CHARMM internal coordinates of N, CA and C (Angstrom, degrees):
IC EDIT
DIST 1 N 1 CA 1.4457
DIST 1 CA 1 C 1.5290
ANGL 1 N 1 CA 1 C 110.66
DIST 1 C 2 N 1.3119
ANGL 1 CA 1 C 2 N 117.60
DIHE 1 N 1 CA 1 C 2 N -42.88
DIST 2 N 2 CA 1.4558
ANGL 1 C 2 N 2 CA 121.05
DIHE 1 CA 1 C 2 N 2 CA -177.26
DIST 2 CA 2 C 1.5239
ANGL 2 N 2 CA 2 C 112.85
DIHE 1 C 2 N 2 CA 2 C -62.45
DIST 2 C 3 N 1.3359
ANGL 2 CA 2 C 3 N 117.40
DIHE 2 N 2 CA 2 C 3 N -16.76
DIST 3 N 3 CA 1.4661
ANGL 2 C 3 N 3 CA 120.14
DIHE 2 CA 2 C 3 N 3 CA -179.98
DIST 3 CA 3 C 1.5311
ANGL 3 N 3 CA 3 C 111.93
DIHE 2 C 3 N 3 CA 3 C -67.43
DIST 3 C 4 N 1.3122
ANGL 3 CA 3 C 4 N 118.48
DIHE 3 N 3 CA 3 C 4 N -11.85
DIST 4 N 4 CA 1.4613
ANGL 3 C 4 N 4 CA 122.16
DIHE 3 CA 3 C 4 N 4 CA 177.00
DIST 4 CA 4 C 1.5268
ANGL 4 N 4 CA 4 C 112.91
DIHE 3 C 4 N 4 CA 4 C -83.66
DIST 4 C 5 N 1.3334
ANGL 4 CA 4 C 5 N 117.14
DIHE 4 N 4 CA 4 C 5 N -6.65
DIST 5 N 5 CA 1.4577
ANGL 4 C 5 N 5 CA 120.69
DIHE 4 CA 4 C 5 N 5 CA -171.68
DIST 5 CA 5 C 1.5193
ANGL 5 N 5 CA 5 C 112.28
DIHE 4 C 5 N 5 CA 5 C -125.49
DIST 5 C 6 N 1.3376
ANGL 5 CA 5 C 6 N 114.34
DIHE 5 N 5 CA 5 C 6 N 152.98
DIST 6 N 6 CA 1.4569
ANGL 5 C 6 N 6 CA 121.96
DIHE 5 CA 5 C 6 N 6 CA 167.13
DIST 6 CA 6 C 1.5201
ANGL 6 N 6 CA 6 C 105.78
DIHE 5 C 6 N 6 CA 6 C -107.79
DIST 6 C 7 N 1.3249
ANGL 6 CA 6 C 7 N 116.34
DIHE 6 N 6 CA 6 C 7 N 114.91
DIST 7 N 7 CA 1.4625
ANGL 6 C 7 N 7 CA 122.01
DIHE 6 CA 6 C 7 N 7 CA 178.36
DIST 7 CA 7 C 1.5239
ANGL 7 N 7 CA 7 C 106.33
DIHE 6 C 7 N 7 CA 7 C -91.31
DIST 7 C 8 N 1.3275
ANGL 7 CA 7 C 8 N 116.25
DIHE 7 N 7 CA 7 C 8 N 89.18
DIST 8 N 8 CA 1.4567
ANGL 7 C 8 N 8 CA 122.13
DIHE 7 CA 7 C 8 N 8 CA -175.14
DIST 8 CA 8 C 1.5294
ANGL 8 N 8 CA 8 C 110.02
DIHE 7 C 8 N 8 CA 8 C -65.46
DIST 8 C 9 N 1.3009
ANGL 8 CA 8 C 9 N 116.23
DIHE 8 N 8 CA 8 C 9 N -51.42
DIST 9 N 9 CA 1.4619
ANGL 8 C 9 N 9 CA 123.61
DIHE 8 CA 8 C 9 N 9 CA 174.24
DIST 9 CA 9 C 1.5260
ANGL 9 N 9 CA 9 C 106.90
DIHE 8 C 9 N 9 CA 9 C -162.36
DIST 9 C 10 N 1.3279
ANGL 9 CA 9 C 10 N 117.57
DIHE 9 N 9 CA 9 C 10 N -169.56
DIST 10 N 10 CA 1.4679
ANGL 9 C 10 N 10 CA 118.93
DIHE 9 CA 9 C 10 N 10 CA -176.61
DIST 10 CA 10 C 1.5253
ANGL 10 N 10 CA 10 C 113.13
DIHE 9 C 10 N 10 CA 10 C -73.06
DIST 10 C 11 N 1.3413
ANGL 10 CA 10 C 11 N 116.95
DIHE 10 N 10 CA 10 C 11 N -2.51
DIST 11 N 11 CA 1.4520
ANGL 10 C 11 N 11 CA 120.92
DIHE 10 CA 10 C 11 N 11 CA 178.97
DIST 11 CA 11 C 1.5297
ANGL 11 N 11 CA 11 C 112.98
DIHE 10 C 11 N 11 CA 11 C -116.45
DIST 11 C 12 N 1.3341
ANGL 11 CA 11 C 12 N 117.70
DIHE 11 N 11 CA 11 C 12 N 4.43
DIST 12 N 12 CA 1.4606
ANGL 11 C 12 N 12 CA 119.99
DIHE 11 CA 11 C 12 N 12 CA -175.85
DIST 12 CA 12 C 1.5264
ANGL 12 N 12 CA 12 C 111.79
DIHE 11 C 12 N 12 CA 12 C -148.18
DIST 12 C 13 N 1.3180
ANGL 12 CA 12 C 13 N 115.41
DIHE 12 N 12 CA 12 C 13 N 109.95
DIST 13 N 13 CA 1.4602
ANGL 12 C 13 N 13 CA 122.06
DIHE 12 CA 12 C 13 N 13 CA 173.35
DIST 13 CA 13 C 1.5223
ANGL 13 N 13 CA 13 C 106.85
DIHE 12 C 13 N 13 CA 13 C -120.74
DIST 13 C 14 N 1.3140
ANGL 13 CA 13 C 14 N 116.55
DIHE 13 N 13 CA 13 C 14 N 118.90
DIST 14 N 14 CA 1.4655
ANGL 13 C 14 N 14 CA 121.40
DIHE 13 CA 13 C 14 N 14 CA -179.27
DIST 14 CA 14 C 1.5170
ANGL 14 N 14 CA 14 C 110.29
DIHE 13 C 14 N 14 CA 14 C -116.59
DIST 14 C 15 N 1.3304
ANGL 14 CA 14 C 15 N 114.72
DIHE 14 N 14 CA 14 C 15 N 155.29
DIST 15 N 15 CA 1.4530
ANGL 14 C 15 N 15 CA 120.35
DIHE 14 CA 14 C 15 N 15 CA 172.30
DIST 15 CA 15 C 1.5235
ANGL 15 N 15 CA 15 C 106.89
DIHE 14 C 15 N 15 CA 15 C -72.52
DIST 15 C 16 N 1.3070
ANGL 15 CA 15 C 16 N 116.32
DIHE 15 N 15 CA 15 C 16 N 128.25
DIST 16 N 16 CA 1.4631
ANGL 15 C 16 N 16 CA 122.17
DIHE 15 CA 15 C 16 N 16 CA -175.23
DIST 16 CA 16 C 1.5248
ANGL 16 N 16 CA 16 C 111.07
DIHE 15 C 16 N 16 CA 16 C -53.36
DIST 16 C 17 N 1.3338
ANGL 16 CA 16 C 17 N 114.85
DIHE 16 N 16 CA 16 C 17 N 132.43
DIST 17 N 17 CA 1.4551
ANGL 16 C 17 N 17 CA 121.08
DIHE 16 CA 16 C 17 N 17 CA 178.37
DIST 17 CA 17 C 1.5194
ANGL 17 N 17 CA 17 C 114.60
DIHE 16 C 17 N 17 CA 17 C 81.44
DIST 17 C 18 N 1.3448
ANGL 17 CA 17 C 18 N 116.64
DIHE 17 N 17 CA 17 C 18 N 6.39
DIST 18 N 18 CA 1.4649
ANGL 17 C 18 N 18 CA 120.61
DIHE 17 CA 17 C 18 N 18 CA 179.19
DIST 18 CA 18 C 1.5248
ANGL 18 N 18 CA 18 C 108.89
DIHE 17 C 18 N 18 CA 18 C -132.79
DIST 18 C 19 N 1.3059
ANGL 18 CA 18 C 19 N 114.80
DIHE 18 N 18 CA 18 C 19 N 174.86
DIST 19 N 19 CA 1.4634
ANGL 18 C 19 N 19 CA 120.21
DIHE 18 CA 18 C 19 N 19 CA 172.75
DIST 19 CA 19 C 1.5282
ANGL 19 N 19 CA 19 C 110.26
DIHE 18 C 19 N 19 CA 19 C -106.61
DIST 19 C 20 N 1.3330
ANGL 19 CA 19 C 20 N 115.70
DIHE 19 N 19 CA 19 C 20 N 16.20
DIST 20 N 20 CA 1.4637
ANGL 19 C 20 N 20 CA 121.87
DIHE 19 CA 19 C 20 N 20 CA -176.52
DIST 20 CA 20 C 1.5210
ANGL 20 N 20 CA 20 C 109.79
DIHE 19 C 20 N 20 CA 20 C -91.74
DIST 20 C 21 N 1.3232
ANGL 20 CA 20 C 21 N 115.41
DIHE 20 N 20 CA 20 C 21 N 123.22
DIST 21 N 21 CA 1.4581
ANGL 20 C 21 N 21 CA 121.03
DIHE 20 CA 20 C 21 N 21 CA 178.34
DIST 21 CA 21 C 1.5156
ANGL 21 N 21 CA 21 C 111.28
DIHE 20 C 21 N 21 CA 21 C -79.92
DIST 21 C 22 N 1.3093
ANGL 21 CA 21 C 22 N 115.03
DIHE 21 N 21 CA 21 C 22 N 151.45
DIST 22 N 22 CA 1.4657
ANGL 21 C 22 N 22 CA 120.27
DIHE 21 CA 21 C 22 N 22 CA 178.97
DIST 22 CA 22 C 1.5284
ANGL 22 N 22 CA 22 C 111.00
DIHE 21 C 22 N 22 CA 22 C -57.94
DIST 22 C 23 N 1.3336
ANGL 22 CA 22 C 23 N 116.53
DIHE 22 N 22 CA 22 C 23 N -32.15
DIST 23 N 23 CA 1.4616
ANGL 22 C 23 N 23 CA 120.07
DIHE 22 CA 22 C 23 N 23 CA -179.04
DIST 23 CA 23 C 1.5325
ANGL 23 N 23 CA 23 C 111.59
DIHE 22 C 23 N 23 CA 23 C -63.15
DIST 23 C 24 N 1.3179
ANGL 23 CA 23 C 24 N 117.74
DIHE 23 N 23 CA 23 C 24 N -31.46
DIST 24 N 24 CA 1.4575
ANGL 23 C 24 N 24 CA 121.52
DIHE 23 CA 23 C 24 N 24 CA 178.45
DIST 24 CA 24 C 1.5213
ANGL 24 N 24 CA 24 C 110.81
DIHE 23 C 24 N 24 CA 24 C -64.38
DIST 24 C 25 N 1.3207
ANGL 24 CA 24 C 25 N 115.91
DIHE 24 N 24 CA 24 C 25 N -45.95
DIST 25 N 25 CA 1.4658
ANGL 24 C 25 N 25 CA 121.09
DIHE 24 CA 24 C 25 N 25 CA 179.41
DIST 25 CA 25 C 1.5256
ANGL 25 N 25 CA 25 C 109.95
DIHE 24 C 25 N 25 CA 25 C -65.35
DIST 25 C 26 N 1.3163
ANGL 25 CA 25 C 26 N 116.06
DIHE 25 N 25 CA 25 C 26 N -44.76
DIST 26 N 26 CA 1.4626
ANGL 25 C 26 N 26 CA 119.74
DIHE 25 CA 25 C 26 N 26 CA -176.28
DIST 26 CA 26 C 1.5213
ANGL 26 N 26 CA 26 C 112.40
DIHE 25 C 26 N 26 CA 26 C -68.54
DIST 26 C 27 N 1.3170
ANGL 26 CA 26 C 27 N 117.02
DIHE 26 N 26 CA 26 C 27 N -32.90
DIST 27 N 27 CA 1.4589
ANGL 26 C 27 N 27 CA 119.83
DIHE 26 CA 26 C 27 N 27 CA 176.78
DIST 27 CA 27 C 1.5337
ANGL 27 N 27 CA 27 C 110.07
DIHE 26 C 27 N 27 CA 27 C -62.08
DIST 27 C 28 N 1.3152
ANGL 27 CA 27 C 28 N 116.63
DIHE 27 N 27 CA 27 C 28 N -46.65
DIST 28 N 28 CA 1.4623
ANGL 27 C 28 N 28 CA 120.01
DIHE 27 CA 27 C 28 N 28 CA 177.77
DIST 28 CA 28 C 1.5265
ANGL 28 N 28 CA 28 C 111.09
DIHE 27 C 28 N 28 CA 28 C -63.90
DIST 28 C 29 N 1.3228
ANGL 28 CA 28 C 29 N 116.76
DIHE 28 N 28 CA 28 C 29 N -41.37
DIST 29 N 29 CA 1.4640
ANGL 28 C 29 N 29 CA 121.61
DIHE 28 CA 28 C 29 N 29 CA 178.96
DIST 29 CA 29 C 1.5262
ANGL 29 N 29 CA 29 C 110.47
DIHE 28 C 29 N 29 CA 29 C -60.90
DIST 29 C 30 N 1.3113
ANGL 29 CA 29 C 30 N 117.22
DIHE 29 N 29 CA 29 C 30 N -45.45
DIST 30 N 30 CA 1.4670
ANGL 29 C 30 N 30 CA 121.27
DIHE 29 CA 29 C 30 N 30 CA -179.83
DIST 30 CA 30 C 1.5301
ANGL 30 N 30 CA 30 C 111.60
DIHE 29 C 30 N 30 CA 30 C -65.14
DIST 30 C 31 N 1.3376
ANGL 30 CA 30 C 31 N 116.71
DIHE 30 N 30 CA 30 C 31 N -25.65
DIST 31 N 31 CA 1.4646
ANGL 30 C 31 N 31 CA 120.45
DIHE 30 CA 30 C 31 N 31 CA 176.94
DIST 31 CA 31 C 1.5263
ANGL 31 N 31 CA 31 C 112.25
DIHE 30 C 31 N 31 CA 31 C -84.71
DIST 31 C 32 N 1.3458
ANGL 31 CA 31 C 32 N 116.37
DIHE 31 N 31 CA 31 C 32 N 2.68
DIST 32 N 32 CA 1.4481
ANGL 31 C 32 N 32 CA 120.96
DIHE 31 CA 31 C 32 N 32 CA 173.95
DIST 32 CA 32 C 1.5176
ANGL 32 N 32 CA 32 C 116.20
DIHE 31 C 32 N 32 CA 32 C 103.30
DIST 32 C 33 N 1.3302
ANGL 32 CA 32 C 33 N 118.14
DIHE 32 N 32 CA 32 C 33 N 2.90
DIST 33 N 33 CA 1.4681
ANGL 32 C 33 N 33 CA 120.50
DIHE 32 CA 32 C 33 N 33 CA 179.85
DIST 33 CA 33 C 1.5231
ANGL 33 N 33 CA 33 C 110.50
DIHE 32 C 33 N 33 CA 33 C -71.81
DIST 33 C 34 N 1.3120
ANGL 33 CA 33 C 34 N 115.73
DIHE 33 N 33 CA 33 C 34 N 140.54
DIST 34 N 34 CA 1.4621
ANGL 33 C 34 N 34 CA 121.07
DIHE 33 CA 33 C 34 N 34 CA 173.78
DIST 34 CA 34 C 1.5313
ANGL 34 N 34 CA 34 C 108.51
DIHE 33 C 34 N 34 CA 34 C -82.82
DIST 34 C 35 N 1.3261
ANGL 34 CA 34 C 35 N 117.93
DIHE 34 N 34 CA 34 C 35 N 163.17
DIST 35 N 35 CA 1.4699
ANGL 34 C 35 N 35 CA 119.16
DIHE 34 CA 34 C 35 N 35 CA 176.14
DIST 35 CA 35 C 1.5307
ANGL 35 N 35 CA 35 C 112.06
DIHE 34 C 35 N 35 CA 35 C -55.49
DIST 35 C 36 N 1.3199
ANGL 35 CA 35 C 36 N 117.87
DIHE 35 N 35 CA 35 C 36 N -37.20
DIST 36 N 36 CA 1.4567
ANGL 35 C 36 N 36 CA 121.41
DIHE 35 CA 35 C 36 N 36 CA 178.51
DIST 36 CA 36 C 1.5337
ANGL 36 N 36 CA 36 C 111.81
DIHE 35 C 36 N 36 CA 36 C -65.36
DIST 36 C 37 N 1.3228
ANGL 36 CA 36 C 37 N 117.07
DIHE 36 N 36 CA 36 C 37 N -38.04
DIST 37 N 37 CA 1.4616
ANGL 36 C 37 N 37 CA 120.97
DIHE 36 CA 36 C 37 N 37 CA 176.77
DIST 37 CA 37 C 1.5216
ANGL 37 N 37 CA 37 C 111.28
DIHE 36 C 37 N 37 CA 37 C -69.48
DIST 37 C 38 N 1.3101
ANGL 37 CA 37 C 38 N 116.61
DIHE 37 N 37 CA 37 C 38 N -35.04
DIST 38 N 38 CA 1.4651
ANGL 37 C 38 N 38 CA 120.87
DIHE 37 CA 37 C 38 N 38 CA 177.00
DIST 38 CA 38 C 1.5252
ANGL 38 N 38 CA 38 C 109.78
DIHE 37 C 38 N 38 CA 38 C -62.89
DIST 38 C 39 N 1.3274
ANGL 38 CA 38 C 39 N 117.67
DIHE 38 N 38 CA 38 C 39 N -38.62
DIST 39 N 39 CA 1.4602
ANGL 38 C 39 N 39 CA 121.22
DIHE 38 CA 38 C 39 N 39 CA 178.40
DIST 39 CA 39 C 1.5203
ANGL 39 N 39 CA 39 C 112.34
DIHE 38 C 39 N 39 CA 39 C -62.92
DIST 39 C 40 N 1.3119
ANGL 39 CA 39 C 40 N 117.35
DIHE 39 N 39 CA 39 C 40 N -33.62
DIST 40 N 40 CA 1.4637
ANGL 39 C 40 N 40 CA 120.51
DIHE 39 CA 39 C 40 N 40 CA 177.35
DIST 40 CA 40 C 1.5209
ANGL 40 N 40 CA 40 C 109.72
DIHE 39 C 40 N 40 CA 40 C -63.95
DIST 40 C 41 N 1.3146
ANGL 40 CA 40 C 41 N 116.92
DIHE 40 N 40 CA 40 C 41 N -39.10
DIST 41 N 41 CA 1.4666
ANGL 40 C 41 N 41 CA 121.60
DIHE 40 CA 40 C 41 N 41 CA -179.88
DIST 41 CA 41 C 1.5265
ANGL 41 N 41 CA 41 C 112.52
DIHE 40 C 41 N 41 CA 41 C -75.61
DIST 41 C 42 N 1.3205
ANGL 41 CA 41 C 42 N 116.49
DIHE 41 N 41 CA 41 C 42 N -31.13
DIST 42 N 42 CA 1.4756
ANGL 41 C 42 N 42 CA 121.67
DIHE 41 CA 41 C 42 N 42 CA -176.25
DIST 42 CA 42 C 1.5299
ANGL 42 N 42 CA 42 C 108.69
DIHE 41 C 42 N 42 CA 42 C -131.20
DIST 42 C 43 N 1.3316
ANGL 42 CA 42 C 43 N 117.36
DIHE 42 N 42 CA 42 C 43 N 77.91
DIST 43 N 43 CA 1.4668
ANGL 42 C 43 N 43 CA 120.74
DIHE 42 CA 42 C 43 N 43 CA -173.17
DIST 43 CA 43 C 1.5292
ANGL 43 N 43 CA 43 C 115.00
DIHE 42 C 43 N 43 CA 43 C -66.45
DIST 43 C 44 N 1.3233
ANGL 43 CA 43 C 44 N 118.64
DIHE 43 N 43 CA 43 C 44 N -11.17
DIST 44 N 44 CA 1.4690
ANGL 43 C 44 N 44 CA 119.52
DIHE 43 CA 43 C 44 N 44 CA 176.60
DIST 44 CA 44 C 1.5217
ANGL 44 N 44 CA 44 C 112.16
DIHE 43 C 44 N 44 CA 44 C -77.46
DIST 44 C 45 N 1.3246
ANGL 44 CA 44 C 45 N 117.17
DIHE 44 N 44 CA 44 C 45 N -12.60
DIST 45 N 45 CA 1.4694
ANGL 44 C 45 N 45 CA 121.17
DIHE 44 CA 44 C 45 N 45 CA 177.85
DIST 45 CA 45 C 1.5171
ANGL 45 N 45 CA 45 C 110.78
DIHE 44 C 45 N 45 CA 45 C -82.69
DIST 45 C 46 N 1.3094
ANGL 45 CA 45 C 46 N 115.13
DIHE 45 N 45 CA 45 C 46 N 153.80
DIST 46 N 46 CA 1.4654
ANGL 45 C 46 N 46 CA 120.34
DIHE 45 CA 45 C 46 N 46 CA 169.83
DIST 46 CA 46 C 1.5252
ANGL 46 N 46 CA 46 C 107.50
DIHE 45 C 46 N 46 CA 46 C -97.17
DIST 46 C 47 N 1.3110
ANGL 46 CA 46 C 47 N 115.33
DIHE 46 N 46 CA 46 C 47 N 161.35
DIST 47 N 47 CA 1.4585
ANGL 46 C 47 N 47 CA 119.80
DIHE 46 CA 46 C 47 N 47 CA 177.23
DIST 47 CA 47 C 1.5233
ANGL 47 N 47 CA 47 C 110.24
DIHE 46 C 47 N 47 CA 47 C -61.00
DIST 47 C 48 N 1.3192
ANGL 47 CA 47 C 48 N 117.13
DIHE 47 N 47 CA 47 C 48 N -37.18
DIST 48 N 48 CA 1.4703
ANGL 47 C 48 N 48 CA 121.02
DIHE 47 CA 47 C 48 N 48 CA 177.39
DIST 48 CA 48 C 1.5171
ANGL 48 N 48 CA 48 C 111.04
DIHE 47 C 48 N 48 CA 48 C -60.46
DIST 48 C 49 N 1.3246
ANGL 48 CA 48 C 49 N 117.50
DIHE 48 N 48 CA 48 C 49 N -41.68
DIST 49 N 49 CA 1.4634
ANGL 48 C 49 N 49 CA 120.47
DIHE 48 CA 48 C 49 N 49 CA -179.74
DIST 49 CA 49 C 1.5219
ANGL 49 N 49 CA 49 C 111.32
DIHE 48 C 49 N 49 CA 49 C -65.00
DIST 49 C 50 N 1.3262
ANGL 49 CA 49 C 50 N 117.11
DIHE 49 N 49 CA 49 C 50 N -41.43
DIST 50 N 50 CA 1.4628
ANGL 49 C 50 N 50 CA 120.25
DIHE 49 CA 49 C 50 N 50 CA 178.64
DIST 50 CA 50 C 1.5297
ANGL 50 N 50 CA 50 C 110.25
DIHE 49 C 50 N 50 CA 50 C -62.16
DIST 50 C 51 N 1.3252
ANGL 50 CA 50 C 51 N 116.33
DIHE 50 N 50 CA 50 C 51 N -46.75
DIST 51 N 51 CA 1.4660
ANGL 50 C 51 N 51 CA 119.80
DIHE 50 CA 50 C 51 N 51 CA 178.06
DIST 51 CA 51 C 1.5269
ANGL 51 N 51 CA 51 C 111.27
DIHE 50 C 51 N 51 CA 51 C -65.03
DIST 51 C 52 N 1.3305
ANGL 51 CA 51 C 52 N 117.34
DIHE 51 N 51 CA 51 C 52 N -37.11
DIST 52 N 52 CA 1.4691
ANGL 51 C 52 N 52 CA 120.49
DIHE 51 CA 51 C 52 N 52 CA 179.62
DIST 52 CA 52 C 1.5220
ANGL 52 N 52 CA 52 C 110.67
DIHE 51 C 52 N 52 CA 52 C -62.36
DIST 52 C 53 N 1.3265
ANGL 52 CA 52 C 53 N 117.48
DIHE 52 N 52 CA 52 C 53 N -42.91
DIST 53 N 53 CA 1.4628
ANGL 52 C 53 N 53 CA 120.75
DIHE 52 CA 52 C 53 N 53 CA 179.66
DIST 53 CA 53 C 1.5233
ANGL 53 N 53 CA 53 C 110.81
DIHE 52 C 53 N 53 CA 53 C -62.00
DIST 53 C 54 N 1.3139
ANGL 53 CA 53 C 54 N 116.68
DIHE 53 N 53 CA 53 C 54 N -44.17
DIST 54 N 54 CA 1.4615
ANGL 53 C 54 N 54 CA 121.08
DIHE 53 CA 53 C 54 N 54 CA -179.80
DIST 54 CA 54 C 1.5264
ANGL 54 N 54 CA 54 C 110.72
DIHE 53 C 54 N 54 CA 54 C -67.89
DIST 54 C 55 N 1.3161
ANGL 54 CA 54 C 55 N 116.91
DIHE 54 N 54 CA 54 C 55 N -43.59
DIST 55 N 55 CA 1.4664
ANGL 54 C 55 N 55 CA 120.95
DIHE 54 CA 54 C 55 N 55 CA 179.52
DIST 55 CA 55 C 1.5216
ANGL 55 N 55 CA 55 C 110.95
DIHE 54 C 55 N 55 CA 55 C -64.34
DIST 55 C 56 N 1.3235
ANGL 55 CA 55 C 56 N 116.96
DIHE 55 N 55 CA 55 C 56 N -42.61
DIST 56 N 56 CA 1.4655
ANGL 55 C 56 N 56 CA 120.64
DIHE 55 CA 55 C 56 N 56 CA 178.33
DIST 56 CA 56 C 1.5252
ANGL 56 N 56 CA 56 C 109.68
DIHE 55 C 56 N 56 CA 56 C -60.04
DIST 56 C 57 N 1.3193
ANGL 56 CA 56 C 57 N 116.64
DIHE 56 N 56 CA 56 C 57 N -43.20
DIST 57 N 57 CA 1.4574
ANGL 56 C 57 N 57 CA 120.77
DIHE 56 CA 56 C 57 N 57 CA 178.47
DIST 57 CA 57 C 1.5289
ANGL 57 N 57 CA 57 C 111.38
DIHE 56 C 57 N 57 CA 57 C -61.49
DIST 57 C 58 N 1.3094
ANGL 57 CA 57 C 58 N 116.88
DIHE 57 N 57 CA 57 C 58 N -48.13
DIST 58 N 58 CA 1.4611
ANGL 57 C 58 N 58 CA 120.20
DIHE 57 CA 57 C 58 N 58 CA -177.85
DIST 58 CA 58 C 1.5298
ANGL 58 N 58 CA 58 C 112.14
DIHE 57 C 58 N 58 CA 58 C -65.69
DIST 58 C 59 N 1.3234
ANGL 58 CA 58 C 59 N 117.15
DIHE 58 N 58 CA 58 C 59 N -32.54
DIST 59 N 59 CA 1.4650
ANGL 58 C 59 N 59 CA 121.21
DIHE 58 CA 58 C 59 N 59 CA -179.53
DIST 59 CA 59 C 1.5252
ANGL 59 N 59 CA 59 C 112.63
DIHE 58 C 59 N 59 CA 59 C -82.08
DIST 59 C 60 N 1.3272
ANGL 59 CA 59 C 60 N 117.20
DIHE 59 N 59 CA 59 C 60 N -20.19
DIST 60 N 60 CA 1.4710
ANGL 59 C 60 N 60 CA 122.33
DIHE 59 CA 59 C 60 N 60 CA -174.99
DIST 60 CA 60 C 1.5239
ANGL 60 N 60 CA 60 C 110.20
DIHE 59 C 60 N 60 CA 60 C -133.20
DIST 60 C 61 N 1.2943
ANGL 60 CA 60 C 61 N 116.02
DIHE 60 N 60 CA 60 C 61 N 43.32
DIST 61 N 61 CA 1.4610
ANGL 60 C 61 N 61 CA 121.44
DIHE 60 CA 60 C 61 N 61 CA -171.04
DIST 61 CA 61 C 1.5341
ANGL 61 N 61 CA 61 C 113.46
DIHE 60 C 61 N 61 CA 61 C -54.37
DIST 61 C 62 N 1.3158
ANGL 61 CA 61 C 62 N 118.14
DIHE 61 N 61 CA 61 C 62 N -45.88
DIST 62 N 62 CA 1.4687
ANGL 61 C 62 N 62 CA 120.07
DIHE 61 CA 61 C 62 N 62 CA -177.78
DIST 62 CA 62 C 1.5247
ANGL 62 N 62 CA 62 C 111.49
DIHE 61 C 62 N 62 CA 62 C -64.04
DIST 62 C 63 N 1.3146
ANGL 62 CA 62 C 63 N 116.80
DIHE 62 N 62 CA 62 C 63 N -43.41
DIST 63 N 63 CA 1.4620
ANGL 62 C 63 N 63 CA 121.07
DIHE 62 CA 62 C 63 N 63 CA -179.81
DIST 63 CA 63 C 1.5256
ANGL 63 N 63 CA 63 C 110.63
DIHE 62 C 63 N 63 CA 63 C -64.98
DIST 63 C 64 N 1.3109
ANGL 63 CA 63 C 64 N 116.65
DIHE 63 N 63 CA 63 C 64 N -45.43
DIST 64 N 64 CA 1.4678
ANGL 63 C 64 N 64 CA 120.82
DIHE 63 CA 63 C 64 N 64 CA -178.16
DIST 64 CA 64 C 1.5373
ANGL 64 N 64 CA 64 C 110.49
DIHE 63 C 64 N 64 CA 64 C -69.70
DIST 64 C 65 N 1.3162
ANGL 64 CA 64 C 65 N 118.00
DIHE 64 N 64 CA 64 C 65 N -39.50
DIST 65 N 65 CA 1.4586
ANGL 64 C 65 N 65 CA 120.03
DIHE 64 CA 64 C 65 N 65 CA 176.34
DIST 65 CA 65 C 1.5311
ANGL 65 N 65 CA 65 C 110.87
DIHE 64 C 65 N 65 CA 65 C -60.10
DIST 65 C 66 N 1.3213
ANGL 65 CA 65 C 66 N 117.08
DIHE 65 N 65 CA 65 C 66 N -41.35
DIST 66 N 66 CA 1.4734
ANGL 65 C 66 N 66 CA 120.63
DIHE 65 CA 65 C 66 N 66 CA 176.91
DIST 66 CA 66 C 1.5259
ANGL 66 N 66 CA 66 C 110.28
DIHE 65 C 66 N 66 CA 66 C -63.68
DIST 66 C 67 N 1.3278
ANGL 66 CA 66 C 67 N 116.94
DIHE 66 N 66 CA 66 C 67 N -41.33
DIST 67 N 67 CA 1.4701
ANGL 66 C 67 N 67 CA 121.27
DIHE 66 CA 66 C 67 N 67 CA 177.08
DIST 67 CA 67 C 1.5227
ANGL 67 N 67 CA 67 C 110.28
DIHE 66 C 67 N 67 CA 67 C -61.00
DIST 67 C 68 N 1.3240
ANGL 67 CA 67 C 68 N 116.95
DIHE 67 N 67 CA 67 C 68 N -44.82
DIST 68 N 68 CA 1.4573
ANGL 67 C 68 N 68 CA 120.61
DIHE 67 CA 67 C 68 N 68 CA -177.27
DIST 68 CA 68 C 1.5296
ANGL 68 N 68 CA 68 C 112.13
DIHE 67 C 68 N 68 CA 68 C -66.65
DIST 68 C 69 N 1.3192
ANGL 68 CA 68 C 69 N 116.58
DIHE 68 N 68 CA 68 C 69 N -31.52
DIST 69 N 69 CA 1.4686
ANGL 68 C 69 N 69 CA 120.79
DIHE 68 CA 68 C 69 N 69 CA 178.99
DIST 69 CA 69 C 1.5345
ANGL 69 N 69 CA 69 C 111.92
DIHE 68 C 69 N 69 CA 69 C -78.29
DIST 69 C 70 N 1.3299
ANGL 69 CA 69 C 70 N 115.33
DIHE 69 N 69 CA 69 C 70 N -27.10
DIST 70 N 70 CA 1.4532
ANGL 69 C 70 N 70 CA 121.25
DIHE 69 CA 69 C 70 N 70 CA -172.34
DIST 70 CA 70 C 1.4515
ANGL 70 N 70 CA 70 C 115.91
DIHE 69 C 70 N 70 CA 70 C -76.74
END
COOR INIT
IC SEED 1 N 1 CA 1 C
IC BUILD
């Protein structure tokens, strides 16, 4: 799963090959956007990347929540 991300430091997690941070995807997801709707907003992402960001969040909720607060 981590192969979808670039862990720049403890304050920056980006989708590999993009300048889009995981927080951008998760913000839209939390507002009710589906992965397909997220792709419309960020066409440089693949559907796999959108699902990977959401899956990573759901599997690592405490870690990602701490990252988002930090």
